[in-house]
N, C-alpha and C positions, 0 to 999 in steps of 0.2 A: 385390505392392503395397508401396511404400516405407513404412516405419514412420514415424508422425508423431513429431516431436520433442516432448519433454515439457517443460512449463513449470510452475514452482511459484512461487506468491507468497502473501503474507499481509499483512493489515493488523491492527494492534492495536485491540481494542475499548475503548481507554482514553479515548475521546472520540467525539463524533459525526463522521461522515464529512463532509469538506469539499468545496467546489467544486473545489479543487485536486486532491484524491484522485480525484474523478470525471473531470475533464478530463485529468489527467496520467497516471492509471493505469487506472481501471475502464472508461472508455470504450474504451481500447485493448484491455483484456482481452476485451471483447465482440467486437471486430473480429478477435481471434485464435482465437475458440472453434471455428471450422470447420477451421482448418488445423493446429492443435496439440492435443496431449493435455494438458489443463490441470487442475491442482489448485489451488484457492484456499482458503486456510485463515484462519480467524478466530483469530489467535494470542493467546489469552487467557493462556497461560503466560508469554509475554513481557510482557504488560501488568502482571503483579504485581511486576515489578522496582521499580515505584513503587506506593505504597500506594493501593489501590482501595476504594471502598465496595462490599461484596459484591453487594447488590441491584442497584446501578447496573451493575456488570460483567455480571451475568446479563442484565439488560434490554438493554444495549447490544450484547451478543453476538448476541441474537436480532434486534435492530433492524438490525444490520449485515448479517446474512444476508438479511433481508427487502429491504434496500436494494440488495444485490448483485443479487437477482433482479429487482427493480423497474428497475434500470439496464439490464437486458437479458441478464444471465448466465443461460443456460439450464441448469437442473439435469440435463437429459438429456445435455447435451454436456460439462459440467464436473463435476469432483468437488469439492463444497463441503462443508467439515466444520469442526468446532471442535477446535482443537489438543489440548486436554486430554482429548478422547475417544479419542485414539490414543496409548496409553501408550508405544509404541515411540519417540516423540520424546524423552521423558525418558530412556529406557533407552540409546538411542544417544548422547545428549548426554554421559552419564557416561563411556562408552567413549572418545568423541572427546576429552573433557576430559583424558584420560590420554595423549593424543598432541598436546596443545597446550601451547606454552611460556608460562610466566608473562609473559615479556617481550613476547611477541606481543600478549597481551591488554592489557597496560598501555600499549601504543602506540595502542590504538584511540581515535580522536578522539571518538567518541560517548560512550565511558566518561568521558573527561576532561570533556566538556561537561556530561554528566548529573551527575557527582559534584560539580561546582561548583554546579549548580542545586539539588541535593538533598543538600547537605553533611551534613545531620543523618541521612541514611539511605543511606549507601554500603554496599550489601549485596554478598555474594558473588555473588548472582544478577545484579546489575547488571554485575559484573566478567566473569562467564562467559556473559553474554547471547549473544555471538557464537558460542559453542560450540553452544548450543541452536539458533541460526539455521543453523549448518552442518549439524546433525543434521536439521533440517526439510528442508533442500535435498537432502542426500546420501541420506536414507532412501528417496527416490522415484527415484533414479538420474536426477536432473533434468539436462536439457541446457541450459536457458535460464532465467535469473532476471530478470524485469523489475524494474529498480531505478533509483532516482534516484541522482544523484551522491553523496549523503550515505551511501548504503548500499554503494557500490561496494567500499569497503575491506573490508567484511564478506564479500563474495563472494570477494575475493582471499584472505582468510584461510581461507575454506572450501576453496578450491582447494589452498592450502598444506597444510591438515590432510589432505585426501583424498590428495594426492600422497605425503605422509609415510606414511600408512597403507598405500597401494598399494605403496610402496617396500619396506616391511617384510614385507607379507603377500601380495604379488602383486595383480593387478588386482581391486579390490573395488568401488570407486566410480567412477561417471561423473564426469568433471571438468566442472562447470557453467561456463557463460559468462554474464557480465552481459549483459542484453538491454535496450538502450535503444530502445523502439519508435519507428518513424519519425515517427508523427503525434502523439506526446504533447506537449500544450501545457504549458510550464512556467509555472505560475500563481504569481505573487508576492503578498505581503501588500498589502492595499489601503492600509494605514497606513504601511508601510515597504517600498516596492517593490524594495528591494535584497535583501530576505530572502524566502525561500519562504513561501507561505501555510501557516500552521500552526495546528492547533487550540489550541495553547498561547497564541495571541494572538487572543482572541475579537473584538476590534475590527477587526483587519485581515483577518479570516477570514469567509468566507461558508460557512455549513453547508448541506448538501444539504436539510435539513428546515426551514430558516429560513422564517418566514412571509413572504409577498410584501412587506408593509410594512417588515419588518426588512431584507430584501434591498435594497429601494429606499433605505432610510436609509443603509445601509453604502456603497452606490455613490455616493450624493450627497455623502458625506463623504470619499470616496477622495482620497488625496493626488495632486495633479497637479503643475503648476508655474505660474510667473507669466506664461507666454505664453498664447496661445489656440489655437495651431495644433494640430490633431489629426493628428499624424504619427508614424510608428514610428521611434524612435531610442533604442534600449535604453540607450545610454551617457548621453546628455544629457537624455532625457525618460523616465526609467524608469517613472514613474506612468502616463503616457499610453500608453506602449508596452504595459504590463501590461493596461490596460483594453482596448486594441485586440486584444491576444491573446485575452482573455476573450470579447470581442464576436465575433471570427472563429470561435472554438471553439464558441460558443453558436449562431451563425447559419449556419455553414458557408461564410461569405463569404471571399473572398481579402483579404489585407491591403490590396492596392491598391484594391479595391472599397470597403472600409470607409473608407479615407482619403478617397476621392472623395465618399462619401456625406456625410461631415461637414466637407468643405472649407468654410471660412468660417463655420462654425456656432458655434464656441466650446464651452467645457466645460459650460456651463449646459444645452445641448441634448444633448451627447454622453454625459455621465455617467448621466442618467436613461434614455437609450436602451440603454446597456449593462445597467443594472439590469433594465429590462423584458425584454430578450432572455434574461437569466438566469432571471427569474421564469417565462417561458414554457417555457424548457428544462427546469426542474426540476418544473414543475407535474404532468405525467403520472407522473414518478418518485415524487413525494410521494404522489399519490393511490393508486398501486399499492402503495407501501410500507405505507401506513396500512391498506389493505385486507388485505394479507398478515399484518400484525401482529395482526389480529383472528382469523386462522386459525392458532392455535398448533399444532394437530394437523398441519397441512400442513408448517409449518416444521420440526416435530419429525421428520416422515418424511424431509425433505430432509437434515437434518444427521445423522440416524441411518444412512441409506443411504449418505451420503457417507463417514461414518467407517468403515463396513464395507468399502467399496471401497478407501479409503485404507489401512486396516489390512492388507488382503490384500497390497497392494504392499509396505507397510512391513515386514511379517513376513518376507517373502522376503529383503530386505536384511539385516535384523537376524539372522536365522538364519545367514546367510553370515558376518557379522561375528563372532558369538559362536563359531562353529566355528573361525574363523581365529585368534582370540585365545586359544583353548584352553579355553573353557567346556564343561562336560559337557552333552550334548544333553538337552533336557527329556523 
């Protein structure tokens, strides 16, 4: 029987999950779980490159796990765990940091962006973040990394580091490929449709756990244009095109069917209809996530068992790496 390819991905618990995260990533993860060997990590170690409120970070880590499961990720089919529970991530990151050039890290666009936004807190962690990301991926001999365009540079660096290490010490790491899932909807900000929906822009962003009235308010205020035609044209009508993308992703309708449905209707009918479709889409997810959050013992059993399974794979890689660089066996 052919071995399934391995997928690794993670989302930071630095804010609530957004509609963009769900439609662009998590919904695809659910579709992949039968055909791939999947590890999904709540990357709390990455989150602390920016100051976090400790109690909020703990709460959001658990909420994120509950929301993953509520979105349809089956704990029996996927390994789901919290990054800081598998110490091998930090251990491998140190070794890989010794095979990463200063110049490579200083060219990372995310480092440049984040250091401008957090000029008062430019830490070594922010600078070496891509090395930890490389460790996350290489630790599990990952074949495919589902990423957006903004993270592609990090996967390329990860491949460069793996190639360099393999070149010095013989084949050690699988070279991962960036994986852009075919059906991932790219969801843009409701307030600035030229930019991706992001949790750092609360007004342009719909959160998975937003109340129905809050969702409706955000969609009614979404930026469109001065025409009234509901038609997909990403270049000239970015706001309307984004709303159509969201509507199709929420309802499963084709773009053509959605355009026909709202032909001659105007934005006053269209925008609330998109809001209602999203409210209905997230309702069962919200109900299940709230139910799971009340069952802390169950969530604990999932992340503990996930960490044990992840650690068994991680230790195998780390032992190989430690032996190759010349560390004495424990």
